[in-house]
N, C-alpha and C positions, 0 to 999 in steps of 0.2 A: 398641295396644288401650286403649279407654276403659273406666273402671270407673265407675259412678254409685251413689252410696250415698244413701239417704234417712235423715234422723234427726230426731227430735223436739226434742232439746236441742242447740242450737249458740250458743256463745257468740260475740259479736263479735270477730273477730279483730284484733290490736292493729295499730297503726302502728310502724313501725321506721325509724330513719335509714338513709339509703341513702349509701354511700361510693364514691368515685372511686378511681382506682388509685393515687392518692398517699395514700389513707388520710383524706382530708377529707370531711366531712359535706356533701353537695351538696342534699339534701333528704330527703323523707319518702315511704315507700311502704307501702301497707295490703296486708297479707298476705293470701292466697287464703283464701276460707272454710273449707278443710279445717283451717286452723291453730286454728279454734275448736272442733274436734270434740272431744267429751268423753274424758277419760282412761279406758282400760279395761285395767288392769294384768293383768287374768285373761286377756285375749284375747292380749295382748302376750306373756305368758309361755307360752302355749299354742303360739302361732305360732313363737316362738323355739324351743321344744323340738322342734316340727316340723323347722324347718331346722336345727338343731343335729345331731339324730340321723340327718338324711338323709345327712351327710357323713361318717358313721362307716363305717368299712370293714369288712364281715361276718369274723369271725375263726374258723377253723375248725382241726382237727388231722387228720394223715395218719391214715386208717382202720386203718392197719397199725402205727401207734405204739405200741411196747411189746410187740407180738406176733410179733416175727421171732426168737423163740427155740423151738425143737422141744422143750419139756419135756413130760413126762407124769407124771401122778400116780403115786406108788409104791404106792397103796392103804393099806389097814389092815395092822398087825402090825409097823411099823417104829417107833413111838414119836413119829412127826412128822405135822405137818399134811398133809392130803390136797390139797395144791395142786401145781400141775405143776412138776416138777423136772428139773435136768440129771442127767446120771449122777454128778456130783461132790457131789449133794445140795444144789445152790443152787436156791432157789425162784425161779421165773419166771411171767411172764405175769400173774399176779394183781394187783390193784390196789394191795394192800399190800405189794408185794415191790419191791425196789431195781430199777429199769430196766422196771417192769411198765406196763400201760397204765393210763390214767386212768380212775375211776369214772365220772364223768359229763362227757366232754370237752365243750368249746364246740363248737358246730356252725354251719355257714354257713346253715341252714334256720332259725336264731332270728330273730324279727321284731324288728329294732332301730328302724326308722324308724317315728315315732309320726305318723300322718298328720293332716292338719288341713285343714277345709272351705275351700274357694275364697274364699268370701266373708269368712270369719273371717281368712284372710290377709290381704286387702284392707283390713278394718277394723282390723286390727293396725298396719299400715303407715301408714295415716291416723291413727289415735291416736298413734302415736311421732312423727310429724311434730308434731302438735299439742303433744306434750309438748316439743318442742324449742323452743318458743316461749314456755316459762315458764321465767324466769330461777330460780325457786327450786328447781324440779326438775333444772334443770342443775347448780346448785351442789351440790344434795344427791348427785348421782352422782360429785362429787370434781372438776369441772372447775374450771379457775380463769381467771377474765375480770374485766377491769373496767369493760366496758361495761354500761349499764344494760339494754340492749334486747338481746334474741335471737330469732331468728337474726341474725348479721350477713350483711347484704346489701351487695353491690357492684354497681356498674354493669357493664356488658358490657367496658368497657375494661379491667378487671381480667384478663380472660382472655388479653390479650396480653402479660402479664409473663412472662419467660422465664427468669428467674435466681432461685435460693433466696435470694440476698443482698437482692435487691428485694422479696422476699414476707417475709423478715424484718422489715424496715423498716415495711412496710404493716401487717403483724401487730401489731406494737409500738404503732402509732399508734391502731388500733381496739381495743386492749387484749387481744388473744387470744394474743400470744407466750407468755404465762407458762404456759399450758396445754401447749405445746409443751415448755417447758423442764421441766415437772413430769414429763411423759413420758419425758424423757431422763434426768433423775436418779434416778427410781424404776426404771429398767429394771436388773433384776436376773439373776443365775444360778439356773435352775431346780434346786429341790431334788429329789433322787432320779435314777433312770436315764434319765429323759427327757433329761437333757442329753447323753446319749450317742446319741440317736436323732433327730438334726436339729432338735431343739427347745431348745436350751441356753439361750437367754435367754427371760425373761418381760417382754415390752413392754406397759406401760399404754396404754389408748386415749386419744388425744387428739381433736382435734374432726374432723370429717366436712366434707370438701369435696364440695359437691354442683354438678357442673359439667354443662353442656347437652351437652358431648361430649368423647369423650377425645382428640379430634383437634386440642387448642388447646395453645399454648405453656406456660400456667401448669400444665398436667398434669405435666410433667417438672420444672417447679420446686417442686412439692408432694411428689412420690412420695416423696422420700427424707427427709422430716421424721419424727421418732420419733413414733410412734403415730397419725400421720394416715392416714386411709382416704379415698379418692376413689371417688365414685360418680356416675352419671348416671341420670336420671329413669327411663330404660329398664331399668336393672340394679339398681335400688334393692330393697334386702332389709331384712328386720327384723334381719338380722345387723349391718347397718350402723347402724341407727337405736337399736337396744336392746341392745348387747352384754351377754351373761350375762342376757338377760330383764329388764334394768332400763332403762326409758324415760329420756329426758333427755339426749340427747346433743347437745354442742356444735356447731351447725351454721354453717358459712359457705357461702354460695351467691350466686349472681348474678340478675339481673332475668330474663335468658332461662331459667335453669334453674327459677325459680319460675313463669314462664309454662307450661313444659311439664308441671311437676307439677301445675298447675292444670287442665290440659287432660286429662291422664290421669286424675286422682282428682276426679271431679266430685261435690261433697257439696251436697246440695240440702235446705234446712231445711221441714220440713213445716208 
């Protein structure tokens, strides 16, 4: 599916160096027009909020929770509150009693997902991609890199790398490996009961690898790096480009992936 966006303000996208599979500069490439799109933090945060809430599972209560006691009120004249009681005098059923029902229990009918317009979602993705070409925004987000230009673009022979050891050497040469080390050293144990519910560790986000397809050897070499996410142009989400609703994620991509992105998101200057 192709999305076409027309805009009045469009900066000239920058030129970035292009690297080969050994991490050597072999030329320059001009980024697609969408990387000159204006930054819209308000739309990015709105789209992120919609995508984030769509993943939340509705939570409810058993309709009979706290109501499985056959107590009756004793009425007046006993010097006790008129709440349902057992024969031994224990109060049951009422919200303020031990083991009683909840006053306003959560319900599955609650509207959790905040919907967003389709065009707003597309503009948010394009704006977040443009933010990935601004080194100041990428550094402000906490990423560590020594290269002067972002995103980091490789030739398609990069897709043939099949081992993480080779990936490490290439990323060291282009100046991105420090961000992976940052994600590894800052991984910590979560505070609270979440550590007992399948989410024990909190792992910072490192760079986003944008590949033309998941059926390439480099996919297996990248998938186990700390904090690294992998996406394709057809499955690219605002959750990848702006985690937490903050744009400026460090992006590592290839020539063919840029071509697919340019074909999917067509930005025209009025």
